[in-house]
N, C-alpha and C positions, 0 to 999 in steps of 0.2 A: 501494499499500501503506498502509495508516497507522497511525500508532505504536503498534498492539497486538500486528499484527499482527507485527513487526520484531521484538516483545522478542518475540515464539510461540516466532517464528521460532527466533529465537538462540537459545533458552532449548533448541526441541528437545528436548519432554519423551517420555521411554516413555510407549507407549502405555498400560500402568494409571493412568498422570497425566489421559487424554483428559480424565477426567471433572471434571476440574477448573480446563478453560477458560473457564468460564463467571465461578464464583469471584475467577482472574484478570484479566477483564477486567473484573470488576467492581474491582475493587482500584484496576487500570490506570485504568482511568478518573475513580479519586476522588482522582489526583495530579495534580496543575499541571502545564504542558507545563515546567516546567520541570526539576522531580522527576523526571517521565519521562524528560529528558534524561540527567540523572543518574545517574539509578538502572541506563539501558538504559547508559549508558559505563560502569559499576560492575563490573557485569556482562559484557560487552562484554573490559574491562580482565583480570578475572580469570583470565575462560575462554582468550584470549589466552595470559598467564604458565603460563599450565595449573592453575593454585589451584581449590581445588575453589568448584564451584557447588550448591546446594542441588537433588535430582534433586525434588525436591517442584517445581515449578514457582511453586506458589503463595507456598512459604517461601521463594526461592531470591528473588523479586519483594521480600516483604514485609521478609525479610531484610537484603536492600541498599538498603532506602528508610529502614529504622530506622536503620543507621550511618550516612545525611546526616544525620535528624534529631538526632544525639546529638551533634552539632559544640559543641564547646565556644567558647559566647563571653566577653569583660569587655570595661566600658566602658574608655575612655581614662582617665579616672578613678582607677576601680578597681588598670588596669591601673599604673599609675601609682604608685601609692600601695603597690603589691604590691611591686615593683620598679625604685623608682627613677629608674628612665629610657624612654625614650621609647625604645629598639633592641631588636628581637625579644629574648628570653631562651626558655626550654627551648621552643620549637617554637610559640610565641604569634608570630603576624605582624601588623602593623598595618591596618586594611584602611578606606577612605574608604566612606561610605555614600552614596552624588552626591543618592542623594531624600532621603535624612533631614537631612545636611549634617550629619552627624559621624564621627568617628573611632568606630570598635570594634579589639578585636586579638580574634583565630580562633586556636584549637592545632587545628594543622594536623595 
């Protein structure tokens, strides 16, 4: 079973949204594998917690992909200039990016 089949099954849209399957498929295929995993897990976690996931599967996928891309980042230098420390503050977490050999801060 490919990842689209898994997300479609997870969303289990009502019959009135069956006509959105092709649009959902195209949207899903536009994502990287990492983004697919993140979106799938976000929707799965929301459903497990009984939180609302949009009834329209296209909007459910889109909204959860946008939440991921709204992640805030700050360079090491900007973070230090703002807070005067390298310790975590206000929800910011220090993260090392090995492929770029640099440290950034991400707001969780």
